[in-house]
N, C-alpha and C positions, 0 to 999 in steps of 0.2 A: 503494499499500500504506499503509495507515495502522497506527500502532502503538497499543497499548494506554497510555493517557494516566496510569492508576494502576496500576504494577507490583505484581505479589502482592509481601505484605510477610510477614514472620515474625519471630519474636522473636530468632533468630539475627543478622538483619540490618537493624534499623530504621535508615532514611534520616534524616539531620537537615539541618537548615536553619539557619546557614551547614555547609558541609562540615566532618565530624568533623576534630577535632585529631589531630596525628600523634604527640603526645606519649604515651608508655606510662603507662598509670595506674599508681600507686603500688602496690606489691606489699604485700599485707596479712601480716604475720607471724601464725603460728599460735598462737592463745590458749594460754597457761600453764594447765595443768591440775593440777599438783602442787604442794605448800607444805609445809613443817612448819608445825607449830601456831602458833609464834613467827611465821615469816615472814608465815603467814597474815595475823595480828593486826596486824603492822606495816605491810601492805602498804596502799595508798591506792588506792579503786576510785571511778571516776566515778560520779555519779548515773545512774541508768537514763535515757535519751533516750527523748521522749514525742513521738509522732506528735500525740496528742490529750491535751493536759493533762489526769490525772486518770482517762482513759479508756483510751486505749490507747498501754501502753508498747511499748518495743524487747521482741521475742520474738515467740513466736507466739499470737495470740488467735483463740479460735473465734467467729464470729459467727452463731449461730443463731437461727432463727424458722421459723414455719410456711409451707407454700407462699402466696405473693401478699400476705405480708404487708407487703412494702416492703423486703426486705434489700439487693436490687440497688440500688434507687432511694439507700438509704442509705450503703450503700459507695461507690457511683459519687461521691456527693455529698462523702463523708470524702476521696476521691482527688482531687477538683478543689479542695476548701478546702486541703489540704496542698499540694498542687502549686502552687496560687498564692500561699499564705501568707496565706491570709484567715481566716476564721472558720469553725469546724464547727459545724452546728447552728444556724448563723446568731448564736452567741453566744461561743462559745470561742476565743480567739485561738490560731493555730499558727503554727509557724516552717515556713517553705516551705522546699520541696526536692523532688528528683525522685521520681516514684511510677510504679510499674509496675503496671497493672490489666490481668489476666487474666482477660477477660469472655469466658468458655468456652460459654457458653449462648446467646449474642446474636450479632447481626448488624451489621455497620457501621452500615447505615441506622439501627437501633433506637438503636445507642449515639447516633449523631449526632441523634436526636430527643430522646432523653433528656437530652443535655448541653446542647442548645439551652433546652430548657424550664428546667433548674436553673441555668444561665448568666443567662439572663433579658437577653440583649442584651449582657453584658460578653464581654470576650475570652478565648479558651479558651486556658489556661495550655500554654505548649509543655515545661514540666516532666512533664506527664502522657503517659506512652506506654500505648496501649491495644491489645491483641493478643486476637484472637479464636480461635487455636489455638497448642497448646502440647502436646509430647509429655507422658506423664506422667512424674512424678517419677523412678521406676527405670528409665525408657527414654530418658532423656536430658533431662527436665526439669529436672531440679537443676541441670545442666551449663548449659543453656539461661539459666536466671535468675540464675547466678552470672555467665555472661558479662556479662548486662546490668549487674549490680551492679558488676562490675568497670570498664564503661564509665562508670557513674555513681556516683562513689566519694560522692558527698554524697547518694545516694538515702536518703529516710526511710521509704519505706513500700513493700510489695509486696501487692496483695489479689488473692486467688484465688477467682473466683466462677464454678464451684462447686468445693469442695474434692473431691468425687466424681471429676470429671474429671482429677484430677491424681494420684490415689492410687495408680492401678495395680493389678496382679494383687498378690494376698497371696501371702507368701512360702510355698513348699509344706510342708505339714505344721505351720504356725503356728496356733496357736489363734485365735480370733477377737479376743480382748482383744490378745494379740502384734501381731495382723495390724493393728488400729487404731494400737496404740502406735508402730509402725514407719512407719505410713503418715505420722503426724504427725512423726515424727522427720525425716523428710526438710527438712520446713519449718523445722523447730525448730534444725536444723545452719546452715541458711542464716540464720535469722535472729540466731544467735549471733555467727557467725563474721564476719557484715557489720554488727553492731548496729544492726539496722532492726526495725521492725515490720512482721510476716507477719501478715495476715490471712485466716483461710479462712473462706469464707462456708460454711453448713453448714444442716442440717434438722435439726428435732426429730421427736420421735416423735408418732404420733396420739394417743395418750393423755397427758392432762395430768399434772402434779404439783404438790404442795406445794413442793418442792425444784427449782429450776428447771435444777440442774445435770443432775438426773436424766430431763429431757426430750431433751437432745441425742441424737440418732439415734447408735446405734451402743453399742458396749460403753463400760465406764468407760475403757478404754484412749485414747481419744479426748480427753476433758478432762483426764484424768491426765498426758498427755504435753504438753499444751497450758500456756502461762504464763498464760493467762487468759481465761476465758469470759464471754461476752457473749451473753444471750438476749433477743431481741426479741419480745415478747409483744402481743396486743392486748387494749387495757383497755376498761374502762367508764368513762362521764361525758365530762369535756371532752376527755380524753387519746386520742390514737388509738393509742398504744402505750408500753409502758413497758420500757426497757432495763434489764436487769439486769444487774451487772457484778459480778464477783470473779477474783481472781487472786493470783499471788505476790508482784507489786510495784505489785497495784492495790487501793486500799479496797473493800470490799464496799459496793454503793450501787444506788440504783436512780433512774432518771431518767424522768419524765413527757415524753413526745414528742408532737407534733402532725404532722400529714403534711399539707403544703400541695399539694392537687391540682393547683392551677393552675401552680405553680413546679416541682413534683416533688422537694420539698426536707422534710426533717424538721426541725422546730426544737425547740428545749429549751424547756420552760415552767418559769416560775420557780414557787418553791416545794416543799414538800414532796410528793411523789407522791399521798397521802392526799387532798390538796386538788382533785386531778384526775381522781381516779378513782371518786369517790362524787359523789352528785346535787348539783343547784344547791344544794339546802335544807343538806345536810351539809356542804358546802363552806363557806356562808357563817357556818354555825354555828362550823365549826372555826378560821376566822379569826378571828372574834370571841372564843371562847375563849382562843385562844392570844394575843390581844392585851390581853385581860381575864380573867386568871384568877380563878378564884371568882365567874364570873358566874352568875346565876339566871336561869330562862327569860325571866322577867318584864323583866329588864334585858335583854335579848337582843332582845325584842319592841321594845324602845324603838329600838334601832339599826337593827332589819332589819323595817322597815315593810312591805316588800314579801311577808312570812310571816305570817300569823297567829298569834296566842300560843298557841292549842292546838295548833297543828301543830309550833310550836317546843318545846312541851313534850313531846309523844310522841316526837317526833325526838331530843330529848336522851336520854330513856329509852331508846330502841333504840340508841343510840350508844355509850351506856355499857353495854349489854349485848352490844353487839358490839366491846367494847373499843376504840373509837374516842375515848370520853370517859371519864375517871373522875369520880366522884361522891362528895362526902362525906355525912356524917349529916345535916348540915343543907340538903342540896339545893342545893349549888353544885357546879358543874362546872370541871374542871380537864382539860388537855391531856394529862397524865402523872401518874404516881404522884409523881414526884419533886416537882414543883409542886405539888402538893397537900400533901404533907408539908412542904414548905419553909413553906407557907403556915400549917399546923397548928402548927408550931413557933414563928413568928413569934407566934401568938394566944397559945400556952402560956406564951411569956416575958410578955407583957403582963399575963395573970391569973394568973401565978404558980400555975398548975396544969396537970397535963397534958393534953393533948387528942389523944385517940386515937379517929378515927372507928371507926365499926363495921365498915367495908367497906373498912380500909384494905389488907388483904391483897390479894395479886395471885392471880386465880383461875388454876387450872392450866392451862397452853396458852394464856393470853391473851397476845397480843404487844402490847407499847406501842405508843405510835405513834412511828413512823419519821419520821425527817427526812433529806432527802437534797438534795445541793448538790456543787459542783464544790470546796469548800474543802478536800478532802483530808482531813477529820477523821476519826479513827477512831473518835469517841464514836458517831457515826450509823450505821445498818445493821447494827450488831452483834446486835441482838435477832432474833427469828423473821421470817422472810419471809412467814408466812401471811397 
């Protein structure tokens, strides 16, 4: 008689090697929820813990995107990076700690294949626990995840792929908004009580929108209950995707990403999103004008020999019409209104006369060029997302 060498596993009893310690995990105190105004102002609160600095903070984060865009590859890559204490997106250093990954639409074989590609021969981190079955939140899922978190007090992140598998049935008589809000609330209580990042992988609507928040599938109750929303959208140009991020503790930002099919990994691209979502010619012009504000097309042609002068002239004109560049009355191009105004002010001081370009006013609805990065600056990404 032969026994099965791989016993069935579930979230309630994940084996460990070496055997688990007999020490009782520290009991977590219930967070305080009421203060007088003076007490609250005198209190000292720790800074939010980050699973991925600048992108994933403690709390509930929705990771939404269309089918087959690569959400599962992205979330698995983040789980491996955080569990190993490596670099998220191959560039953002993260602090290591246990990660629970609920891959509720995958088989063990598929997970093994994907991890093998992402790891590329590196050793798999023991701190990543992968589970393919878990009851919905209302039917015991909350307690199962809480039990794992109690056994792993240093845990940094829980990924639920996909959220629809965990939400369970809506409360009887609840509106669609209330049902969505309640379903995210289960994850929210876990995130707040244990001080970790909980990532809910979700879908977007078929119809696109200029506001990425409205693309999240379901009612506004889903995004409203979450602490942050991340939407992965397909991009044009050199980037394979744009990750739009906004939240209560996260600065609104956009990141250009590239998917490496050979390794199954998403990589963060350097520079503003606009450099990677436009054609090669526009990207080259943007870089030149950013480095040389006030450049004329003939100046660009000298530094861009691969593009003929007529093409540069026509492209600059179109970019100004599209709001990607701004142009003054003398035919000089600038990356934004502020840079052009500053240059005009300096000319005015030299000539002792005011200089007011005729097209200095901003056209209604025309977004200024956005810059993205991981510096956490509030100055970027506060303009329109169009």
